[in-house]
VEXTORSE-197256 format. One record per atom (N, C-alpha, C, O, CB): x, y, z. Coordinates in pm, whole numbers, plus 32768, in hexadecimal, padded with zeros to 4 digits. Glycine has a CB too. Layout:
<atoms>
XYZ ...
</atoms>
This chain:
<atoms>
A840C36762B7 A855C3AC6311 A7E1C40B6363 A79FC464632D A8B1C3E762DE A7D8C3E263F9 A748C4566424 A769C4D46444 A7E2C4E06458 A6EEC43064AB A734C5296450 A72AC5CF647C A782C5F464E9 A7B8C66064FF A696C5FC64B1 A784C5A46519 A801C58A65B4 A87DC5B06576 A8BEC6146593 A81EC4C965FF A89EC54C650E A92BC55764FF A93DC5A6647C A9ABC5D96466 A974C4C964FE A8D6C5B46421 A8FCC64763A6 A90DC6B56419 A96FC6FD640B A856C6856318 A8AEC6D0649F A8DDC75764F7 A986C74B6517 A9D5C7A96518 A87CC75E659F A99FC6CB652D AA01C6C46593 AA97C6DA6501 AB0AC6FB651C A9F0C6086609 AA6CC6C3648F AACBC6C76442 AABAC7566421 AB1FC78B63F3 AACBC66363DA AA5FC797642C AA5BC80863EA AA8CC8746438 AAC3C8D46402 A9E1C81F63BC AA78C86964C8 AADDC8B26532 AB74C8AF651A ABB0C9186503 AACDC87365BC ABBBC8276521 ABF2C80C64F3 AC70C85C64CD ACDCC88064FD ABB2C7E864BF AC05C8656426 AC5BC8A7638E AC63C94D63E0 ACC6C99463EB ABD6C8A262BD ABDEC967640E ABDCCA276433 AC46CA4564A2 AC7DCAB364A7 AB2ACA6D6482 AC64C9D26509 ACE2CA046582 AD66C9E66532 ADCDC9F96572 ACE4C999662E AD73C9B964AC ADF4C9A5647C ADFBCA37641C AE5ECA81641E AE04C9056426 AD84CA5163CC ADA1CAB86371 ADCDCB3C63D1 AE16CB9963AD AD1CCAD1630E AD92CB2C6447 ADA6CBA6649D AE2ACBB564EB AE4DCC236516 AD3ACBAB64FE AE6ECB4B64FD AEDDCB1A6558 AF62CB4D649C AFC3CB956487 AEB8CA2365AA AF24CB0A6462 AF90CB3563EC AF79CBE563D2 AFD1CC3763EE AF66CACE6341 AEF5CC08639A AEF1CCB26382 AF51CCFA6406 AF94CD5C63E4 AE2ECCF5638E AF5ACCCF6498 AF99CD0264F1 B021CD2964F1 B052CD986505 AF89CCC4653D B067CC9764CE B0E8CC8964A0 B118CCCC645E B183CD046477 B100CC366473 B0CACCDF63E0 B104CD126369 B0E4CDBD6398 B13FCDFA635F B0B2CCCD62C9 B0A0CE0C63D4 B0AFCEA063F9 B0F3CEA16450 B133CF0A6450 B049CEEC6419 B11BCE3664D8 B181CE56652A B20BCE4964D2 B262CE8C6509 B17ACDF865A9 B22FCE196478 B29CCDFB642F B2F6CE3F63FC B371CE4663FA B284CDCD63E6 B269CE8C63BD B29BCF106340 B2D3CF906388 B32ACFCE634B B203CF5462D8 B2AECFBC63FE B2DFD0306455 B367D0116486 B3CAD059648F B281D04D64D0 B356CF9264A3 B40DCF7764E5 B450CF58647F B4B8CF2564AA B435CEF16557 B452CF5A63E7 B4A5CF4A639B B4CCCFCB6369 B53CCFE0633B B482CEF56349 B44BD0466374 B46FD0C96360 B4BAD10863C4 B4E4D17963AC B406D110634A B4D1D0D5642C B512D10A6491 B580D0D464C7 B58DD0EF653E B4CAD11964E2 B5D5D0906497 B610D01864DD B69DD05464A0 B708D02564C6 B5D3CF6464AD B699D0AF644D B715D0E86433 B737D183645B B7ADD19C6471 B725D0D663AA B6EED1D26462 B6FED22B6499 B71BD21E6526 B771D263655B B6AAD269647C B6CDD1BC656D B701D1AE6616 B77DD152661E B7A5D131668E B682D1606682 B7ACD13165CC B80BD0DE65D0 B87CD14665C1 B8E0D13D6608 B7FED06C6569 B871D1A0656E B8E8D2146540 B8EED27865B6 B953D2BE65BC B8C0D27264A4 B88AD2896616 B87AD2D86683 B8B8D29266D5 B917D2CD670A B7FCD2FA66AA B89FD1FC6702 B8FAD1C7673E B97FD1B2675F B9BCD1C267C9 B8E8D1976730 B9A1D18C66F7 BA29D1BB66BF BA93D24066CC BB0CD23C66E7 BA0ED1BA664D BA41D2B166B1 BA4DD31866A9 BA66D35D676C BAC1D39567A9 B9CED33C6646 B9FDD3396785 B9FBD33C6834 BA81D324687D BAC7D36E68C2 B998D2C16871 BA8FD27F684C BB25D25F68B8 BB84D2706852 BBCBD20B6853 BB3FD1AD690C BBB6D2D767DD BC17D2D367A4 BC11D39A67F1 BC6FD3D66825 BC12D28F66EB BB93D3C867DC BBA4D44A685B BBDCD44168E6 BC31D48E6912 BB20D47F6884 BB9CD3CC6934 BBAED38F69AA BC49D38769C0 BC80D3C76A19 BB66D30969AB BC83D3416975 BD0FD3166970 BD6BD39E6948 BDE3D3936963 BD1ED29668FD BD44D40C6913 BDA7D4426918 BE23D4AE6958 BE25D523697E BD8CD44768E0 BE8ED4346949 BEFED434699B BF7CD450696A BF3ED46F6904 BF07D3C869D1 BFE3D4616951 C04DD45C6929 C0BAD401692A C123D40368E9 C062D4A46947 C088D3A5698C C0B8D31A6993 C05BD28C6954 C08DD21F6939 C0CCD3096A2B BFCDD2B26948 BF88D26368C5 BF56D28A686F BF0FD2EE6875 BF37D21D68CF BF71D23667E9 BF84D2446775 BEECD1ED673D BEF7D17E6709 C022D20E674E BE77D226674D BE33D1BE66F8 BE4CD1826662 BE82D1BF6605 BDC1D1EB66F1 BE15D0F26661 BE4BD0B665EC BDF6D0EC656D BD91D1316574 BE46D01665FB BE28D0C6650D BDD5D0D5647A BD7ED144648A BD04D1376483 BD73D04D644C BDCFD1E764AB BD91D2306496 BDA1D2876400 BE05D27D63B8 BD9BD2636502 BD33D2D663E5 BD31D30C635E BD73D37E637A BD8CD3A563EC BCABD3216319 BD97D3C462FD BDF0D449631D BDABD4A86335 BDE9D5066366 BE46D47A62BC BD44D4B56326 BCF7D5036392 BCD7D4ED640B BC9DD544644C BC98D5186375 BCF8D4666447 BCFAD45564F6 BD6DD4616514 BD7DD48D6586 BCCCD3D1653E BDE0D44464CC BE4BD47C64FF BE77D5106516 BEA8D53A657F BE94D44D64C0 BE62D54E64B5 BE4DD5DB64B2 BE00D60D6521 BE43D64C6574 BE0FD600643C BD75D600653A BD3AD5F565BC BD5FD5FC6627 BD4BD653667C BD12D5AA65CD BDB1D578662C BDEBD56A66E7 BE41D59D66C2 BE87D59E6727 BE12D4DD674C BE83D5D76669 BF2CD6346666 BEE5D6CA66C0 BEDAD6E76737 BF80D66F6578 BEC2D708664E BE55D7576687 BE16D7876711 BE1DD7F66746 BE09D727665E BDD3D70B673D BDB7D73867B4 BE0AD6FF683F BDEED6FC68B7 BD2ED71F67B9 BE64D6DF67FE BF01D6D36893 BF32D744687D BF5FD78768DB BFA0D6506888 BF33D77B67E0 BFE2D7D06807 BF72D8546803 BF5ED85F687C C0A2D7CF6760 BF29D8B067CC BEE6D91267EE BEC0D94B684D BECAD9C5684E BEA9D90D67CE BE7DD8FB68CF BE71D9446947 BF0AD9366993 BF13D98669F0 BDEDD90569A2 BF78D8EB6982 BFDCD8D7699D C037D978695A C058D9DB699D BFF6D8406967 C042D96B690A C059DA0268B7 C046DA8268E8 C09DDAD56903 C007DA0F684A BFD5DA8B68F3 BF70DADD693B BF7FDB38699E BF5EDBAF6996 BF26DA9A696C BFCADAE76A28 BFD3DAD66A8C C066DB276AB5 C07CDB7F6B08 BFBDDA4C6A9B C0D1DAD16A43 C136DAF96A3D C170DB5A6A08 C1E2DB7F6A24 C15ADABD6A2A C0FDDBA6698C C112DC066965 C0D7DC8869BF C10BDCF669B1 C0EEDBF568EE C06EDC746A16 C04FDCD56A91 C098DCCA6AF5 C091DD2D6B3D BFD6DCCB6AC8 C0DBDC7D6B17 C144DC886B76 C1B8DCE56B56 C1F5DD226BAE C176DC076B8C C1D1DCEC6AE6 C25DDD2A6A9C C22CDDD66A8D C269DE416A8F C282DCCE69DC C1C8DDB96A84 C188DE446A3E C16BDE826AD5 C153DEFB6AD4 C0E0DE2E69C3 C169DE496B46 C149DE846BB7 C1BEDEA26C03 C1BADEE66C69 C0F2DE3B6BFC C24ADE626BC3 C2CBDE676BFF C2DFDED46BAE C2FCDF356BF5 C332DDEB6BFB C2DCDEF56B28 C2E8DF796AF1 C2E9DFE46AFF C342E0396B00 C2C0DF8B6AC3 C244DFE56B13 C22EE0626B69 C23AE08D6BE9 C221E1026C07 C1D3E07A6B63 C26BE0236C53 C2B8E0116CD2 C336E06F6CE0 C354E0A86D48 C2E6DF7C6CDC C38FE07B6C4B C41DE0856C57 C3FDE0F36BF9 C44BE1516C06 C48BE0036C33 C3B3E1026BAE C399E1936B95 C393E2046BF9 C3DAE2686BF9 C329E1996B5E C31CE1DC6C63 C30DE2316CF2 C39FE2446D1C C3C3E2B96D1F C2AFE1D96D76 C40BE1D66D43 C457E1DB6D7F C4E5E2446D37 C541E2846D6A C45DE1546DA0 C4BAE2296CAC C543E27B6C8B C521E3156C9A C577E36E6C98 C57FE25B6BE5 C49DE3286CA8 C47DE3C36CC4 C470E3C76D4D C491E43A6D6B C3F7E4016C80 C455E38F6DAA C45DE3B06E3C C4CDE3886E75 C510E3EB6E91 C3F8E37D6E87 C4F5E33C6E8C C56CE2F16EC6 C5CFE2946E7D C5D5E21C6E99 C53BE2A56F24 C633E2DC6E02 C681E2A96DAF C6C6E2826E1B C693E2CC6E6F C6BBE2F26D42 C70BE24B6E4C C76FE2276E9D C767E1D96F02 C7BCE1C66F58 C79DE27C6EC4 C6DEE19D6EF4 C6C5E1336F67 C6C9E0A06F1D C6CBE0836EA5 C625E1506FB8 C6C8E04D6F93 C729DFCD6FAF C6C5DF7F6F4F C6F4DF1E6F14 C742DF88706A C667DF966F3F C5E4DF566F16 C63CDF4D6E3A C659DEF86DE6 C51ADFF46F4E C63DDFE46E4E C65EDFD36D98 C718DFAA6D8C C74EDF766D2B C635E0A36D2D C744DFC56DDE C7E9DF716DE1 C7E7DEBC6DDF C834DE726DA1 C844DFA26E92 C777DE966E38 C76ADDFA6E16 C70FDDE36D73 C711DD736D3F C705DDA96EAC C6DDDE316D44 C6A3DE136CD5 C701DE196C64 C717DDB76C1D C638DE626CC3 C73ADE8D6C55 C7B1DEA76C03 C7F4DE456C15 C7F0DE0A6BA9 C7FCDF166C18 C837DE066C62 C851DD776C8C C843DCFD6C4E C899DCB76C19 C815DD616CE3 C7B6DCE96C5D C77EDC7F6C22 C77DDC8D6B9C C7AEDC3E6B4B C708DC676C4E C73DDD026B80 C72ADD0A6AC9 C7A1DD3F6A92 C78ADD8B6A35 C6A8DD776A8B C840DD2B6AB6 C8A8DD526A8D C8B2DDF16A41 C8E9DE0869D6 C8C9DCE66A40 C873DE4D6A91 C863DEE36A51 C893DF406A93 C86CDF5A6B05 C7E2DF136A3D C903DF8F6A4A C939DFFA6A6A C8FDE0646A87 C92FE0BA6ACE C97AE0116A27 C875E06D6A4A C842E0F16A45 C797E0FD6A7D C741E0A76A68 C856E12069A3 C78EE1416AA5 C6E6E1996AB6 C68AE12B6A1C C642E0C86A25 C6FDE2A76A79 C6B7E17269AA C678E15F6957 C693E0DD6925 C63CE0A468E3 C67FE1BA6911 C6F2E0AF6939 C72EE01368EE C6CFDF8C6975 C6BDDF16695A C839E0096900 C6B2DFBA69D1 C64EDF806A32 C5D7DF7E69F9 C598DF1769E4 C640DFC56AAF C5AEE00069D8 C510E00369AC C50CDFD86943 C49ADFBE691C C4C7E07C69A3 C58FDFB668D2 C55EDF806846 C54EDED7688C C4E4DEA0686F C5ECDF9D67A5 C59ADE9968D0 C5A3DE3768F4 C52DDDC3693F C51FDD496947 C5FDDE596929 C4E4DE3E696E C481DE0B69A8 C3F9DE30696D C391DE04699F C48DDE2A6A27 C3F9DE816901 C38BDEA868C3 C339DDFA686B C38FDDB86831 C3CCDF36684C C2DFDDD56868 C2D7DD476828 C2A4DD6D6799 C24FDDBB676D C269DCD6687D C315DCFA6754 C2BCDD2F66BF C244DCB76694 C21CDC4E66C7 C33FDD3C661F C225DD04661A C19BDCB1661E C176DC1A6618 C1BADBC165E5 C15ADCDA65BA C0FADC0D6659 C0CDDB8B668E C0EBDAFF65FF C127DA9465FC C00EDBA866BE C09CDB4D65A1 C0AEDB166507 C134DAAE64E0 C144DA4164AA C0C2DBA464A5 C18EDB216524 C21DDADE6506 C24DDA456562 C282D9DF6536 C293DB61652E C222DA6865F5 C236D9EB6663 C1FDD981662B C234D914661D C1F4D9FB66F7 C154D9A965F8 C10FD92965D5 C148D8D66553 C12CD85E654C C079D94D65BC C197D91364EB C1D7D8EB6493 C22CD88364AC C21CD80B6496 C208D9416467 C2A7D8D364EB C30BD88E6519 C2EED8236567 C33CD7C5655C C355D8D66553 C282D81565C1 C260D7C065FC C212D70C65A3 C217D69465BC C20DD81D664F C1C6D77A6523 C1B6D71D64F0 C1EBD6A564D0 C1D1D62E64DE C1A2D73C64BC C275D71A6483 C2C6D6DA642E C348D68A64A4 C38AD6276484 C302D75963B3 C34DD6AC64E5 C3D8D67B652F C375D60065AF C3ADD59265AD C44CD7356595 C31ED60065F4 C2D5D58165FF C26AD51A65AB C224D4C265DE C2A0D59B6655 C275D543650F C214D4BF64C1 C179D4E064F6 C120D48D6508 C24AD3FF6503 C174D572650A C0F7D58B653D C0ACD54265A5 C03CD50F65A2 C0B4D58C64E2 C116D5496614 C0F9D5086680 C117D45D6697 C0D4D41266DE C076D529668A C166D4456662 C16CD3A46649 C1D3D370663F C1D9D2FD6615 C136D37465E1 C258D3C46669 C2EAD3886675 C2EED34866F2 C294D3566745 C362D3F2666C C355D3026704 C385D2C76764 C3BBD32B67D2 C3B4D3076848 C3E1D2716731 C3F2D3A867B1 C417D3FD6819 C3A9D44F6840 C3B5D49468A5 C487D44C67F7 C30FD45267DC C2A3D49B6823 C265D4356878 C24BD45568EC C239D4E067C2 C249D3C16850 C212D35968B1 C23FD34B6929 C202D389697F C21BD2E66889 C2BCD2F46956 C308D30869AD C347D36869FF C359D34F6A76 C338D2E3698F C368D3CE69D1 C3AAD45269F4 C379D4C76A0C C3B3D5216A47 C3EED47069A8 C2DDD4CA69CD C2A2D56869D1 C30ED5CF697B C30FD64A6979 C298D5A46A88 C36AD56D6933 C3C3D5DE68F8 C394D5FC6881 C3ABD5A16832 C453D5C168E8 C350D66A6849 C319D6B767D2 C37DD6B7676C C37DD66A670C C2F0D74967F2 C3CFD70E6782 C418D71A6705 C4A1D70F672A C4F1D76C672B C3FED79A66B9 C4C1D6666753 C544D63E672C C5BFD6776765 C631D664673A C54CD64F66AE C598D6C967D6 C629D6FB6814 C683D69168A0 C677D64E6906 C5FDD7A6685E C6DED6CC6836 C76BD6666878 C789D67F6914 C76DD6E56954 C810D6936823 C7B9D6276937 C7DDD65169ED C85ED61469E2 C873D5A369B6 C76ED5FE6A88 C8D7D6876A1F C94DD65F6A27 C981D65B6ABD C9F4D6556AE7 C996D6AE69D1 C900D6616B06 C939D6466B7A C914D5C46BCF C89AD5BB6BC2 C921D6B26BBE C939D5686C15 C93FD4AA6C2D C8F3D4DF6CC3 C8E4D4896D19 CA19D4306C3C C8CAD55A6CDD C897D5606D88 C827D5846D65 C7E0D5956DC9 C8DBD5CA6E02 C7DFD5A06CE2 C74AD5C56CCB C6F4D5436C7D C720D4E16C41 C746D6586C64 C67AD5686C95 C62AD4CC6C9E C621D4D86BDD C5F1D5386BA1 C553D4C86D1A C66AD4416B8C C66DD45F6AFC C679D3B56ABB C69AD3516AFB C702D4D56AD2 C659D3BE6A3C C648D3326A31 C6ABD33B699E C69FD39D6954 C591D2F26A2A C701D2D76980 C755D2A0692A C6F9D2A6688A C686D27A687E C781D201696A C73DD2DA682F C6F4D2D167AA C718D26E6755 C787D239675D C6FFD3426760 C6C5D24E6702 C6FCD1BD66CB C76ED1D36643 C76BD19465DA C665D159668E C7D2D243666A C82CD2506614 C8AAD2866652 C8A7D2A666C9 C7FBD29965AD C91DD2956609 C980D29F6642 C9DDD32965FE C9B3D3556593 C9B8D215663C CA33D3566629 CA69D3B965E3 CB24D379660A CB67D394666D CA27D46C6627 CB43D32F65A3 CBA7D2DD6589 CB95D25B6630 CB42D200663A CC4DD3536575 CBE8D2796680 CBF7D22166CF CBA3D24D6746 CB9CD20367A8 CC7FD20866E2 CB62D2C16743 CB2ED32967CE CA80D2ED679C CA61D2D56728 CB5DD41F67BB CA30D2E16804 C9CDD2EA681D C984D3586806 C9C5D3BA6829 C9CED2CC6872 C909D37967D6 C8D6D3FF67C4 C836D3F36828 C7DAD3A86808 C8C3D4246703 C836D45268A6 C7D2D43B68E7 C788D4B768D0 C7B9D52168A9 C7EED4166969 C703D49E68ED C689D527691B C68BD51D6981 C6B8D4C369C8 C5EED53068F8 C64ED592699F C5FCD5BE6A27 C585D55D6A3E C540D52269EB C5BBD65E6A1B C581D55C6AA2 C4EBD5326AE8 C48DD5816B2E C4B7D5936BA0 C4FAD4D96B46 C422D5B76B1D C3DBD63B6B65 C37ED5CF6B9B C36ED5596B7A C38DD6D16AFB C338D6306C0F C2CFD5F16C88 C271D5FF6C04 C27DD5936BC9 C2A0D6586D40 C215D6576BB7 C1AFD6526B7A C1D4D6B86AFB C232D7086AF0 C139D6726BD7 C17CD69D6AAF C193D70E6A1F C1C3D7A56A3C C224D7D46A01 C0F4D72969C8 C17CD7ED6A97 C172D85C6A9C C227D8AD6AD1 C25ED9186ABB C0EBD8676AFB C24FD8246B26 C2DDD8476B26 C347D8376A9F C3ACD8756A7D C310D7F46B92 C312D7E56A78 C36BD7DB69D4 C34BD867699F C3ABD8A96978 C326D74F694D C2CED89E6998 C2A7D90A693F C2FBD9816971 C322D9CB6916 C206D9266940 C323D9A769F7 C335DA056A32 C3E7D9F46A39 C435DA4C6A5D C2D6DA086AB4 C406D97C6A12 C4B4D9816A06 C4DCD9796992 C549D9A96974 C505D9156A47 C47ED92E6925 C495D9616883 C487DA0D68AA C4EDDA1968EE C3FBD91A67F8 C453DA7E68A8 C43DDAE568C4 C4C1DB3D68F6 C4EADBAE68DD C3D9DAD46914 C4F8DAB7695A C562DB0C69A9 C5D1DAE8693F C60DDB4C6918 C586DADA6A5D C5F2DA8B6913 C650DA6B68AD C652DAD7683C C6BBDB0B6815 C62ED9E36874 C5FBDAEC6819 C5E4DB67679A C61FDBFB67CB C65ADC4C6784 C525DB826777 C603DC07684B C5F2DC696898 C69ADC8868D4 C6CBDCF968DD C579DC3D6906 C6E1DC0368FB C79BDC366912 C7BCDBEE68B1 C803DB9468DE C806DC0D69AC C7B1DBE36843 C829DB7167E9 C872DC086793 C841DC796790 C7BCDAC96749 C8D6DBE16762 C92CDC456756 C8FFDC4C669A C900DCB5665A C9E3DC196798 C8DBDBBE665B C8C2DBC965FA C837DBF665D1 C80FDBFC655D C8E7DB6E65D7 C7F9DC146636 C751DC296627 C757DCF56636 C6EEDD35663B C6DBDBB966DD C7D5DD36663A C7D7DD9C662E C771DE1865E3 C731DE7D6600 C833DD8A6611 C797DDBF656B C757DE3E64F7 C6DADE2164E3 C694DE69649C C799DE4A6458 C6A2DD9F6529 C5FADD766542 C5DCDDC365AD C56EDDF56593 C5D1DCD16569 C607DDED6626 C5F0DE1F666E C5CEDEC5665E C56ADEFB668B C63FDDF366AC C63DDF08660F C610DF8B65DC C5BBDF8B65A5 C55EDFCB65D7 C64EDFC9659D C5A1DF446517 C525DF5164B7 C4A7DF6464F1 C459DFBE64D4 C514DEDE6464 C492DEEC6561 C3FADEEA659C C3D6DF6C65C0 C373DF9B6587 C3E5DE8E661F C426DFCA662F C408E02E664C C3A9E07F65EF C334E09A6609 C46EE05B6664 C3FDE0AA6564 C3BEE0EC64D8 C343E0BC64C6 C2DDE10064D2 C40AE0CD6451 C34AE014649C C307DFFF6439 C2DFDF5E6463 C335DF086479 C359E02363AF C24ADF46646B C22FDEC364B8 C1DDDE77645C C180DE2E647C C1E4DED46549 C207DE8F63E5 C1FFDE4D6373 C246DDAB637A C2BFDD9F636D C243DEAF630C C1EDDD35638F C25BDCA563B3 C276DC78630D C2CDDC2A62E6 C1F6DBFB6429 C216DCBE62BA C278DCBD6235 C30ADCF46229 C36BDCAB6216 C236DD0961D1 C30EDD676234 C384DD8C6250 C3DFDD7462BA C454DD9062A1 C37ADDE9624B C3C4DD456330 C43DDD406395 C455DCA96396 C4ABDC8263E6 C41CDD816437 C401DC2E6332 C443DBC0634A C4AFDBBE62F4 C513DB7A630D C3F6DB526340 C4A5DBFC629C C550DBFD624D C5D6DC0262A9 C642DBC96296 C564DC9661EB C5AEDC5C6319 C615DC856381 C63ADC0063C4 C69DDBF6640C C5DBDCF763F2 C5D5DB8163A4 C60EDB02643D C65EDAA763C2 C63CDA3163CA C557DA7C64B8 C6AEDABC6365 C6CFDA766323 C75EDA1A6348 C79BD9C46309 C6C8DABE62C1 C773DA5A63CF C7E4D9FF6436 C782D9AA64A9 C7BFD97E650B C863DA7F649E C6E7D98F64A2 C6C7D94464BC C6D3D8A864B5 C6D3D84D6507 C693D96D64AD C6D9D8AF6459 C6F7D7E36410 C76DD8366380 C788D8A66355 C5F9D75C639A C798D7876362 C7F0D770632D C7D2D7AD6275 C822D7CF621E C806D6DA6357 C733D7A36277 C726D7CA61FF C70DD83A61D1 C6C5D842616E C6E7D79661D7 C74ED8C7621B C79CD93B621E C6F7D98E61CE C68BD9A26206 C859D92E61B6 C717D9A86156 C6CCDA216131 C629D9B960FC C5B4D9DB60EE C735DA926098 C664D94D60ED C5D6D90B60A7 C554D90A6154 C4D9D907615A C60FD8246052 C592D90C6193 C544D8EE6226 C4CBD9676241 C45AD95C6271 C5C5D8F762B7 C514D9DB620D C4A8DA516230 C42BDA2861D1 C3B5DA2461F5 C4E7DAFF6208 C46BDA05612E C414DA1360C3 C3A1D99D610A C329D99E60F0 C465D9EE601C C3D6D9506155 C373D8B2617F C311D90B61CA C2A2D93761AE C3CAD81561FB C355D9156225 C30DD98C62C9 C28DD9C7627F C218D9A76291 C395DA496310 C2C3DA2A6222 C242DA6F61C7 C1F2DA47617D C18EDA896162 C257DABA617C C207D9DC614E C1A7D9856114 C131D9276155 C0C0D9016135 C1F1D93960D7 C190D91561CC C140D8ED6230 C0BED918627C C051D8E9629C C184D8E66272 C111D99A6289 C0A4DA0762EB C017DA186275 BFA7D9F26297 C107DAD76314 C030DA5261F2 BFF8DA6E6187 BF6ED9FB6174 BEF4DA036180 C06EDA6B6119 BFCFD9936150 BF66D90A6137 BF02D8FA6197 BE90D8D86176 BFAED87C613A BF33D918623F BEE0D8C562A9 BEA3D94162C3 BE41D935630D BF2BD86D6330 BEC2D9D66295 BE68DA4462D0 BE77DA586368 BE25DA9163AF BDD2DA2362B3 BF06DA136398 BF41DA4163FB BF3BDAF8643E BF2FDB1A64B4 BFBCDA1363CF BF4ADB4F63C6 BF4FDBCB63F9 BED3DBF36458 BEF5DC3764B9 BF5DDC246388 BE30DBD1644E BDE4DBE5649D BDD6DBC76512 BD73DBE36555 BDA5DBD3647C BE6FDB67654D BE72DB7E65C8 BEC5DC206605 BEB0DC556672 BEB3DAFA65F5 BF0CDC4665B3 BF46DCAD65D1 BECBDD31661D BEDBDD966661 BF93DCCF6543 BE7CDD0065F7 BE0BDDA86651 BDCBDD6466B4 BD93DDB06702 BD6ADE0E65E3 BDBDDCD766D2 BDABDCBC676E BDE1DCB367E2 BE35DC626809 BD8EDC76677E BDABDD0D681C BDDADD346899 BDC4DCC36908 BD53DCA4692E BD94DDB768BD BE49DC7E6941 BDF9DC1E69E4 BDA6DC866A5C BDB8DCF96A82 BE9EDBC56A5F BD4ADC1F6A7C BD13DC8E6AED BD49DCB96B5E BD0DDD0C6BA3 BCACDC6E6B21 
</atoms>
């Protein structure tokens, strides 16, 4: 082999080694970063699609709860703030103009015979209770009522003229209907009104005036579910395990 061929062979070997070395170096960081990048893309995709009507597939328990919290907490904060504002307005009206038409209409709406009963009805109960009930009644935001009707709490409909959807079960020969809401906040506001007006929740309304402990108040929600007393125990466990009481201190801007 002449000197030219030797030089040519040597040059080719050097190029092969250089290319191989560059290839190895470029592969290593890619392997190291591929999983975090993939996780980030998945997380961003789930966050982008946090809506009541869209349930991402194959969510972990953590992602399922994260989606639920991101959907429910802001809406509960807004509904709660609306009620606090209304409570303040009613308190001022009782002092300044107790015979006002506004008070008369509100008493009719909330089925209250006295000023105090109206105040009791309007005062919002702890957000932790609303969150616990929402999680239980909507299966953490994945139930058909939630995804198709924004119905967070499984509130029934008895008015054929209002938006609603049929439940998947019947009572005897009768179809059960649940309300359909335009958005999650509307469902939450209506839920607060259900507890504010229902005769079976009178004890609950009276207790929340002097005792805001969610663990005590849930004991008076035995009529909300066919589970009876067990329902309150399950709600208390739900609040405690998920630390929902932390949201009772959050005030909507």
